[in-house]
Steps between C-alpha positions, in 0.01 A plus 500: 500500500452506876864412562628768261276764658618401847865525398453835323306629798791410724749666268311830480592601855878505495579826673538347846668172416861602556481565873429268791209720609361501149545131423369373834253776606414669166638826641192542725308640204208257460138614533219310673328313217800305363603424859156355581492304176854372558419392857207301365690354205799410719268306729280338235704249304406197296509313832188688597315416180587132527526454878207709620266379226605142575443532873164667432400210276581261783363687802298810410533872558692506830827535312378842389542611860875480446467779244257716697717489811741724310249787501577558867871430484573743213360775724754398766768509232427851374412666831729334756794316345605698191526838682762348731689340211509832312614700804771240562632556146542131420497305173450147634321354800811336651667841469225646721560235765873572491435869565246413769704240689857518371718200427514285192346168599131601483540675166692216337264237647193673357663559163593134463158382624324738260701372205423143610127576511517672160658201329318212668152644543431797273700399195416131537127574532496724194710258298283204594169671431631655180614158385153356567336773294743474209469123497118512503468784250773436247643156559850645465805360670490646851875553527528690171199721574608589853863566406384731220261682732767542768744632244258766376410594856864540600571707188290798593569462873878514446477789255230710660516521879206555733329770293482258206363228727229729643383630162505147356297378798243773429459391138468137599249576775264643239541188285439269797186677622337536157576144391385352830169687488436372148559140610277553804219616270537193279506272804184641661324489163571127483340428839203737464578769757592520867201312648543206264872513573436447872260211441709322239825528695354307793419215257832505312643153566703262283326198350792267576567493873664165565384231740664578835502880482296692758219716364635807681809487278307596187188675631509883514525634855168609659665833590638557149336843471615630839832670573485450877511129584495293815793568732569127549375306198536768232767464233573871546380570859373853553735595789793396285362694204454815710809492724747243366469623143547858619839403643611360164344793315686746723826329412420504130341843455687699766850349518560317173752666269294448184203696635669766711744593224210618283371725778845646562512613136197732544554874461319574828331325790156594364584312181603200712165499679301551179691215335422273796130592476493422127670167568239427768213553258672286238533222760120474504513360148658152548183367665307576183759437228683201655297335776162490323645386162692225679178373657319524165775289344409222744136529386588478130773234527428296816673183384830678429511786752330313788654159433563293812614160377883505493525315168247731333676809632834371377349464154346848493780714643790278606433544873345213693371711792275729295468729199340814639805700390389468137166674571593842361710383203223255409249785480726702274583216263151351466269798551646798318522558122838522332552876521401528864696187583808682373410799718478279806835342416634855496340556842675196643830607346447845647430370849798265490735764362385776735550276801842389383614853414409610851691211656806544278528874561440486874721195554785672316449802729528279809808325368674818388433721801506241780734220391730619221607805700632261767700307241626811318498770767665757271279446196418803288146586393563366151629172643191468721273551200688239297482257795124552527445425134731198501317361803175512302666272246607268783138487619400400149741208512375386842139528383565290191681239711198491732255412220535119539429530873194714436372261234544197726310679778177498298290358780203730505620654827691798360297774665503329840873444460566870442274613783641248746859596417423864577317399820808313622768755407355851495315569832829577685581756229158663534548512878844657459385785277187575701694521826788689337262774388254516789715407803823699538608288798571203270872448433732290284555198729126461552424515130783267398414226748130545431569441131721200570255331739211574265694354208582185699134447591380566147758272340415222745136505393583540131756217487275262693199574281682453172680191629164332564331661200191719496278220369154540346140405570546165324839426661533690832842576645653298785642809667430496878205716601707690755733620222278543195159524663523878553384686189778704342305824553471421872869412504571844356323664796685282753840562341436876481409516870802290604732720293357820654535354849863398447593835342340704779635281781862505385481871411376587849782295653771677299619858451258730311595707196535872573252737334778682312540186288126462433388837363263441203542123530201421723149637528542688829805690373391536138471881503825583678725725291823450695788339319494125548820329606500170317599201709740411220597712200350357186763287328427603142461875567823508698692317233397737223760738643771239467765541233513126442266511201582857392637416159519776243286436195674501164466830316443347159147440373393133533451300184162430347474147644594609852265798481214270392565260788515785754176647367328160503584446868430856611866570581559779249697789650262763369226362719701522824645850545694569817288668768620798700478500880187717481339268247580197713344669804189587299475143372526366855231745615272386218552134583402555866216752458159392635323836484149510352275778375204528742239466226641178356573361846131538586395353164710184539400462866131514406553248221687273740198497732270427206723208397476350849120535490492323163714222647258451791201497265640231270609281790154532652320433172696182420572399861 
């Protein structure tokens, strides 16, 4: 039922599917509440339910700080970053950097790196966690279940465009929140309330601990109920949580295509800000609906969830280093009655599908606008739309081929793997966008070499760490302390600072970019109305005037089969009328308009301040 509703929901909004602006940006017609819900749903996948609950079962509430950090960063997104992106009139983030710096190498580098991160972190995490849940809940063959789920997900992504994805995300957000609250209620009822929960968690230890295993490997941490932990001995040190995580969060929330694309679809800047505020409030929920239930699962099933003996763990979940990843699925399967168990299965399907739809749509945008236009420089709009949809199918094939790798990586370190990958690869990108927007002196050579040096440093740490292995409490890694001894959140800070230093140094040593090329591309020049002279004319826009693809359409009416295929893929001629010069100018004005009504500007600004106060309160209460 859920799948059918999701598909029908995606098919109801078909008016904007036949244009690039409609398919990729929903025609800039979305209002604040589906944007906020879609931002939340795009971020919260099954990897969160499995990974965050599992980490919470192992180490306490500090992992919730990863979610609450977003309350600050979404304000930066809506108030500082998105206004520049809108004024620049861009569709993708690499496209913005091309307008800002010129040249092709930065744009292509970021597009390829983004696609790499999509496939090997986001998709792999969702696939792995979804496979754990399906295996625990249904006992079905993992390959069959995941292939079926991917196929359904691709179906309404290919046929619907961004508007379908956003409305589907909204429906699934409601399912996720309601189902998660129900499970949280059942879980707290089992442990007798919050005070009993705190007491019983500190005593939740497995009965079989082995002979030569240190007690600290299976005893709950003394600081389990504190977010801010020791800067040296803490598993998530507080300086890293405050500063290092903010670097990664800035990359994800402010420069990542999946997130920014939703904001660019808003009908006005006030709707962008309101959507970011709604997303911020929704990000308060994971602590209560994921972290606490994960810890309760350790209380109820200490032998399975908190197992420490490698042989026992292998028996329970097939992973010798630990089984905390089964904490959330275990609660659903063993705690909830049949009807509600089905609801929670729907929640997990929703989270997996919403995350994958976001990745598929945004990855196809990157490929189409930033890579395919270099391969086919004279491609028509229809060809670009077909290429985007075909690329989604290619992503499906890559994802299915990646399933065996994901399954073999079931080591209990999935969440740390994802976070460490982003710490090693994304700080140079965050540095690039921050300096591009807030420092107009930065130029293309500085950014390019800053990205390259940052990538080299990050890859060096990543390759060394995975060559030695991350290890576990029972079997520590042999990686030299000088290489792996720095926590990945601290490494994120160091890499960000090095990248900024390299970018600024080389930029100051080379020729600056003239202001006439930077109007509405950086913060200082954001309100200039003069015509901007692009460093390089946009490839795709220029080539639309080419006669290379100007092939006259046949006058006869297409047959029934062809008409059905065109309608299914959103390529029907009736949905894409030719625009006059005036209509094209009006569309461009709409896509770059950041004006706000004074009343609503004041309302969203006040709510933004309230959100920041709420963030400070919760950090102080659980600190």
